[in-house]
C-alpha positions as CSV (number, residue, x, y, z in Angstrom):
1,M,-51.0,-30.4,99.7
2,V,-52.0,-26.8,99.3
3,A,-48.4,-25.7,99.6
4,F,-47.4,-28.1,96.8
5,Q,-50.1,-26.7,94.5
6,V,-48.9,-23.1,95.1
7,R,-45.3,-24.1,94.3
8,F,-46.5,-25.8,91.2
9,L,-48.3,-22.6,90.1
10,L,-45.2,-20.4,90.8
11,I,-42.9,-22.3,88.6
12,P,-44.3,-21.2,85.3
13,S,-44.4,-17.7,86.4
14,L,-40.8,-17.7,87.4
15,M,-39.9,-19.4,84.1
16,S,-41.7,-16.7,82.2
17,T,-39.9,-13.9,84.1
18,L,-36.5,-15.5,83.5
19,G,-37.2,-15.8,79.8
20,A,-38.2,-12.2,79.5
21,A,-35.0,-11.2,81.3
22,Q,-33.0,-13.3,78.9
23,Y,-34.6,-11.7,75.9
24,M,-33.9,-8.2,77.3
25,M,-30.2,-9.1,77.8
26,Q,-30.0,-10.2,74.1
27,D,-31.7,-7.1,72.9
28,A,-29.3,-5.0,74.9
29,A,-26.3,-6.8,73.5
30,L,-27.7,-6.3,69.9
31,L,-28.2,-2.6,70.5
32,S,-24.7,-2.3,71.8
33,Y,-23.3,-4.1,68.7
34,I,-25.3,-1.8,66.4
35,D,-24.1,1.2,68.3
36,Q,-20.4,0.1,68.0
37,R,-20.9,-0.5,64.2
38,F,-22.3,3.0,63.8
39,L,-19.5,4.5,65.7
40,S,-17.0,2.7,63.5
41,L,-18.7,3.9,60.3
42,E,-18.8,7.4,61.6
43,R,-15.1,7.4,62.4
44,R,-14.4,6.0,58.9
45,L,-16.6,8.6,57.2
46,E,-14.9,11.4,59.2
47,K,-11.5,10.1,58.1
48,C,-12.7,9.9,54.4
49,S,-13.9,13.5,54.6
50,Q,-10.6,14.6,56.0
51,D,-8.7,12.7,53.3
52,V,-10.8,14.3,50.6
53,L,-10.2,17.8,52.0
54,E,-6.4,17.0,52.0
55,Y,-6.6,15.8,48.4
56,V,-8.5,18.9,47.3
57,D,-5.9,21.2,49.0
58,E,-3.0,19.2,47.4
59,F,-4.6,19.4,43.9
60,R,-5.1,23.2,44.3
61,E,-1.4,23.6,45.2
62,F,-0.4,21.4,42.3
63,S,-2.6,23.4,39.8
64,K,-1.1,26.6,41.0
65,A,2.4,25.2,40.5
66,V,1.6,24.0,36.9
67,L,-0.1,27.2,35.9
68,S,3.0,29.1,37.2
69,R,5.3,26.9,35.2
70,L,3.2,27.3,32.0
71,A,3.2,31.0,32.4
72,R,7.0,31.0,32.7
73,L,7.3,28.7,29.6
74,S,5.2,31.1,27.6
75,T,7.4,34.0,28.6
76,S,10.5,32.0,27.8
77,K,9.0,31.0,24.4
78,A,8.4,34.6,23.5
79,E,12.0,35.6,24.6
80,L,13.4,32.6,22.6
81,K,11.4,33.6,19.5
82,G,12.8,37.1,19.7
83,E,16.4,35.8,20.0
84,V,15.8,33.5,17.0
85,E,14.4,36.3,14.9
86,D,17.4,38.5,15.8
87,L,19.8,35.7,14.8
88,L,18.0,35.3,11.5
89,R,18.4,39.0,10.8
90,R,22.1,38.8,11.6
91,M,22.5,35.8,9.3
92,E,20.8,37.6,6.4
93,H,23.1,40.6,6.9
94,A,26.1,38.3,6.9
95,Q,24.9,36.5,3.8
96,R,24.5,39.8,1.9
97,D,28.1,40.7,2.9
98,I,29.4,37.3,1.7
99,D,27.5,37.7,-1.6
100,Y,29.0,41.2,-2.0
101,F,32.6,40.0,-1.3
102,R,32.1,37.1,-3.7
103,S,30.9,39.3,-6.5
104,A,33.8,41.7,-5.9
105,T,36.5,39.0,-6.3
106,D,37.7,37.5,-9.6
107,S,35.0,35.1,-10.8
108,N,37.3,33.0,-13.0
109,A,38.0,30.5,-10.2
110,C,34.3,30.1,-9.6
111,V,33.7,29.4,-13.3
112,E,36.4,26.8,-13.3
113,V,34.9,25.1,-10.2
114,H,31.4,25.2,-11.8
115,E,32.8,23.6,-15.0
116,E,34.5,20.9,-13.0
117,L,31.2,20.1,-11.1
118,L,29.3,20.0,-14.4
119,Q,31.9,17.6,-15.9
120,E,31.6,15.4,-12.8
121,Q,27.8,15.4,-13.1
122,L,27.9,14.5,-16.8
123,L,30.3,11.7,-16.0
124,E,28.1,10.4,-13.3
125,E,25.1,10.5,-15.5
126,A,27.0,8.6,-18.3
127,E,28.1,6.0,-15.8
128,E,24.5,5.6,-14.5
129,K,23.2,5.1,-18.1
130,K,26.0,2.6,-18.8
131,R,25.2,0.7,-15.6
132,L,21.5,0.6,-16.5
133,K,22.2,-0.6,-20.0
134,L,24.4,-3.4,-18.6
135,M,21.7,-4.2,-16.0
136,L,19.0,-4.3,-18.7
137,N,21.2,-6.0,-21.3
138,A,19.8,-3.5,-23.7
139,T,19.7,-5.2,-27.0
140,C,16.3,-3.8,-28.1
141,D,16.7,-2.0,-31.4
142,H,13.0,-1.6,-32.3
143,R,10.1,0.5,-31.1
144,L,6.3,0.3,-31.4
145,A,5.1,2.0,-34.5
146,G,1.4,0.9,-34.6
147,I,-1.2,-1.7,-33.7
148,R,-2.0,-3.6,-36.9
149,S,-5.0,-5.9,-36.1
150,L,-6.9,-7.7,-33.4
151,K,-8.2,-11.2,-32.9
152,V,-10.9,-12.0,-30.4
153,V,-9.8,-15.5,-29.3
154,K,-12.6,-16.2,-26.8
155,K,-15.3,-14.5,-24.8
156,T,-15.4,-16.0,-21.3
157,G,-15.5,-14.6,-17.8
158,G,-16.6,-11.2,-16.4
159,K,-15.5,-7.6,-16.9
160,H,-12.2,-8.1,-15.1
161,G,-9.6,-10.8,-15.6
162,S,-6.4,-11.7,-17.4
163,W,-5.0,-14.4,-19.6
164,M,-1.5,-15.1,-20.8
165,K,1.2,-17.4,-22.0
166,D,4.7,-17.9,-20.4
167,P,7.0,-16.3,-23.0
168,G,9.6,-19.1,-22.5
169,K,10.6,-21.0,-25.7
170,K,9.0,-24.3,-24.7
171,H,5.8,-23.0,-23.1
172,T,2.5,-23.4,-25.1
173,K,0.1,-23.4,-22.2
174,I,-2.6,-20.8,-21.8
175,Y,-3.5,-19.5,-18.3
176,L,-6.8,-17.8,-17.4
177,L,-7.3,-15.8,-14.2
178,S,-10.9,-14.7,-13.9
179,G,-12.0,-11.8,-11.7
180,S,-10.1,-9.2,-9.7
181,V,-10.0,-11.3,-6.5
182,N,-9.7,-15.1,-6.8
183,N,-7.4,-18.0,-5.9
184,V,-7.8,-20.5,-8.8
185,I,-5.9,-20.5,-12.1
186,L,-7.2,-22.4,-15.1
187,E,-4.4,-24.0,-17.1
188,F,-5.0,-25.2,-20.7
189,A,-2.6,-27.4,-22.8
190,N,-2.5,-24.9,-25.7
191,I,-4.5,-22.1,-27.3
192,M,-6.6,-24.6,-29.4
193,T,-7.8,-26.3,-26.2
194,F,-8.6,-22.9,-24.8
195,M,-10.7,-21.9,-27.8
196,E,-13.0,-25.0,-27.6
197,N,-16.5,-24.5,-26.4
198,N,-16.1,-26.8,-23.5
199,Q,-12.8,-25.4,-22.6
200,T,-13.4,-25.1,-18.9
201,L,-13.9,-28.9,-18.7
202,K,-10.4,-29.5,-20.1
203,A,-8.7,-27.0,-17.9
204,H,-6.5,-28.0,-14.9
205,R,-7.5,-26.1,-11.8
206,V,-4.4,-24.7,-9.9
207,P,-5.4,-23.5,-6.4
208,L,-3.3,-20.7,-4.8
209,P,-2.6,-20.7,-1.1
210,L,-2.8,-16.8,-1.2
211,P,-5.5,-15.1,-3.3
212,W,-4.6,-12.4,-5.9
213,E,-5.9,-8.8,-6.2
214,G,-6.4,-6.8,-9.4
215,T,-5.6,-8.1,-12.9
216,G,-1.9,-7.2,-13.2
217,H,-0.4,-10.8,-13.0
218,V,2.3,-12.3,-15.2
219,I,3.7,-15.8,-15.7
220,Y,7.4,-16.0,-16.4
221,Q,9.7,-19.0,-16.5
222,G,7.2,-21.3,-14.7
223,F,6.3,-18.8,-12.0
224,L,3.2,-16.7,-11.4
225,F,3.9,-13.3,-10.1
226,Y,0.9,-11.4,-8.5
227,H,-0.2,-8.8,-6.0
228,R,-1.5,-10.6,-2.9
229,H,-5.1,-9.8,-1.9
230,G,-5.4,-7.9,1.4
231,S,-1.9,-6.6,1.4
232,L,-0.7,-3.1,0.6
233,N,2.2,-3.9,-1.7
234,E,3.2,-7.6,-1.3
235,I,4.2,-9.4,-4.5
236,V,4.0,-13.2,-4.5
237,K,6.1,-15.6,-6.6
238,F,4.3,-18.9,-7.0
239,N,5.8,-22.1,-8.5
240,I,3.0,-23.4,-10.8
241,Q,4.4,-26.9,-11.2
242,R,5.2,-27.5,-7.6
243,R,2.0,-25.7,-6.4
244,K,3.7,-23.7,-3.7
245,V,4.8,-20.1,-2.9
246,A,8.5,-19.8,-3.8
247,D,9.2,-16.2,-2.6
248,Q,7.6,-12.9,-1.6
249,M,8.6,-9.2,-1.6
250,L,7.3,-5.7,-0.8
251,L,7.2,-3.0,-3.5
252,P,8.1,0.3,-1.8
253,G,5.6,3.1,-2.4
254,A,3.0,1.0,-4.2
255,G,-0.5,0.0,-3.4
256,R,-2.0,3.2,-2.0
257,I,-3.8,4.4,-5.1
258,P,-4.8,2.5,-8.3
259,A,-2.1,2.2,-11.0
260,Y,-4.7,3.4,-13.6
261,Q,-7.8,5.6,-12.8
262,L,-10.1,3.6,-15.1
263,S,-9.0,0.3,-13.6
264,P,-9.3,0.9,-9.9
265,Q,-9.2,-2.8,-9.0
266,T,-5.5,-2.9,-10.0
267,K,-3.0,-1.3,-7.6
268,I,0.1,-3.0,-8.9
269,D,0.5,-4.0,-12.5
270,L,3.3,-6.5,-13.3
271,A,4.7,-6.5,-16.8
272,L,7.1,-8.5,-19.0
273,D,9.3,-7.5,-21.9
274,E,12.6,-8.6,-23.4
275,Q,14.5,-7.6,-20.2
276,G,12.3,-9.5,-17.8
277,L,10.0,-8.5,-14.9
278,W,8.7,-5.0,-14.2
279,A,6.2,-3.4,-11.9
280,L,4.0,-0.4,-12.7
281,H,2.1,1.6,-10.1
282,A,1.1,5.2,-9.2
283,E,2.1,7.2,-6.1
284,P,0.5,10.3,-4.5
285,E,4.0,11.9,-4.2
286,T,4.3,11.9,-8.0
287,G,1.0,13.6,-8.5
288,G,-0.6,10.3,-9.6
289,N,2.0,9.7,-12.3
290,I,3.1,6.2,-13.1
291,V,6.3,4.8,-11.5
292,I,8.3,2.0,-13.3
293,T,10.3,-0.5,-11.2
294,K,12.7,-3.1,-12.6
295,I,12.5,-6.3,-10.5
296,N,15.1,-9.1,-10.3
297,H,12.7,-12.0,-10.6
298,V,15.2,-14.5,-9.2
299,A,16.2,-12.6,-6.0
300,M,12.8,-10.8,-5.8
301,A,14.4,-7.5,-5.2
302,V,14.2,-4.0,-6.7
303,E,16.9,-3.1,-9.2
304,H,15.9,0.4,-10.1
305,S,12.9,2.8,-10.3
306,W,11.9,5.6,-12.6
307,D,9.3,8.4,-12.1
308,T,7.6,9.0,-15.4
309,P,5.6,12.0,-16.7
310,C,2.8,9.6,-17.7
311,S,-0.4,10.3,-15.8
312,S,-2.6,7.6,-14.4
313,K,-5.7,9.8,-14.9
314,D,-8.0,8.4,-17.7
315,A,-5.5,5.5,-18.0
316,E,-6.9,2.0,-18.2
317,A,-3.8,-0.1,-18.7
318,A,-0.1,-0.1,-19.7
319,F,2.6,-2.4,-20.8
320,M,6.4,-2.6,-21.2
321,A,8.0,-3.4,-24.5
322,C,11.8,-3.1,-25.2
323,N,12.5,-1.1,-22.0
324,T,9.7,1.3,-22.9
325,L,6.4,2.1,-21.1
326,H,3.3,2.4,-23.2
327,V,0.2,3.8,-21.3
328,V,-3.2,3.1,-22.7
329,Y,-5.9,5.8,-22.2
330,N,-9.7,5.8,-22.8
331,A,-12.8,7.7,-21.9
332,P,-14.4,6.9,-18.5
333,S,-17.5,5.6,-20.3
334,G,-15.5,3.5,-22.7
335,G,-14.5,4.2,-26.3
336,S,-11.5,3.9,-28.6
337,S,-8.4,3.0,-26.6
338,R,-5.2,4.8,-27.6
339,I,-1.6,5.0,-26.4
340,Q,-0.9,8.6,-25.4
341,C,2.3,8.4,-23.4
342,V,5.5,6.5,-24.2
343,Y,8.6,6.5,-21.9
344,D,11.9,4.9,-22.6
345,V,13.8,4.2,-19.3
346,L,17.1,4.4,-21.1
347,G,16.4,7.9,-22.5
348,A,16.6,7.0,-26.2
349,L,13.1,8.1,-26.7
350,S,12.6,10.0,-23.5
351,A,8.9,10.8,-23.1
352,H,6.5,11.2,-26.0
353,M,3.1,12.5,-25.2
354,N,0.2,11.6,-27.6
355,P,2.2,9.5,-30.2
356,G,-1.0,8.8,-32.0
357,L,-1.2,5.0,-31.5
358,R,-4.8,3.7,-31.5
359,F,-6.2,0.3,-31.0
360,P,-8.1,-0.8,-34.2
361,K,-11.8,-1.5,-34.8
362,R,-12.9,-1.8,-31.2
363,Q,-15.0,0.2,-28.8
364,G,-14.9,-0.5,-25.0
365,G,-12.3,-0.8,-22.3
366,H,-9.5,-3.0,-21.2
367,S,-9.0,-4.8,-17.9
368,I,-5.3,-5.5,-18.8
369,V,-3.0,-5.1,-21.8
370,H,0.2,-7.1,-21.5
371,Y,3.1,-7.6,-24.0
372,N,4.4,-11.1,-24.9
373,P,8.1,-10.5,-25.8
374,R,8.4,-13.9,-27.5
375,E,5.5,-13.5,-29.9
376,K,5.7,-9.7,-30.1
377,Q,1.9,-9.5,-29.5
378,L,-0.4,-7.9,-26.9
379,F,-2.6,-10.2,-24.8
380,A,-5.6,-8.1,-23.6
381,W,-8.8,-8.7,-21.7
382,G,-11.7,-6.4,-22.8
383,D,-15.2,-6.6,-21.3
384,G,-15.0,-10.4,-20.9
385,S,-13.2,-11.1,-24.2
386,Q,-9.7,-12.5,-24.6
387,I,-8.0,-10.5,-27.4
388,I,-4.6,-10.6,-29.2
389,Y,-3.3,-7.5,-30.9
390,K,-0.5,-7.8,-33.5
391,L,2.1,-5.0,-33.5
392,H,4.0,-3.1,-36.1
393,T,7.5,-2.1,-35.1
394,E,10.3,-0.1,-36.6
395,Q,14.0,0.4,-36.0
396,K,14.9,2.9,-33.3
397,G,16.3,6.1,-34.8
């Protein structure tokens, strides 16, 4: 019995000893694992340090090579510059010798050659003028001599806008385009409807899929031509009856600066006269002078361009009439508008500065001034008013 009790008491002690031994074995295994991990990390860090040192050495060698190449290039550049300067000096000497021998020979042959070149140049200029006259079908025999009177047709809209009629024979509708950025045209049956007090209620609203920019729009043969808002120099041809875009084109060189300094909202001003569609704009390359471009409205393509001496500085508007550009100037604060530059693209009048044509009985500025070739009148927008100016013309001399 006693032996049994002793055995019973030893069992827990043995169990406790065995448990402690097991825990010690687990701790030893854990310590061994951690030690192996540290050894692995140390080996990897050592390899990384060795790689970095190798990269540093390689970069130093590469830097030395690059600097050496650059130094040789600088030396070669100096040598090449000396050779070029020597070659230029030799060319100058040779040119002086050539000039001497040329002056020493009989100059009659040279005179004959120069005369032949001059004759060829004159013939080419004559052919170019002939071609332009045929292209423009130049039947205009009158020029603007004065602005006789004005009529304020209506006062509606803000400072900027445009209004017009299609110069076709059967067109009586009036179109109003309010603002310098918009996408809705107001169409009126005739000018009497437009003049009524409740005219906006009787107008047909024509939405555009692409909004316009500026005020230099025109309507010609049932199409609205305008500068597309957000584009540099894209001109849109919109079919008013079918309510859709018919064609588009880009006008080279246009759209970078305003066509007129006093109307900065308009980068491209489209115009109509007896010969059809024109575009007016200014370019930095011309010193801000106005450029005229004849556009084929059917093909939507440029036919010809002219650089004019007419400045866009202090200009507020312009219009074409009978192949001739008329630029309207004013004071920056507003005042009496006057035409100070006239340019005939066919050269009959060439350029006339300050011809003395003033707009009558009105102080202020114009957002647009456009010529209607059918009615021989100017349609203008001035400080929210829609104005018609009647013209006085005379035969070209």
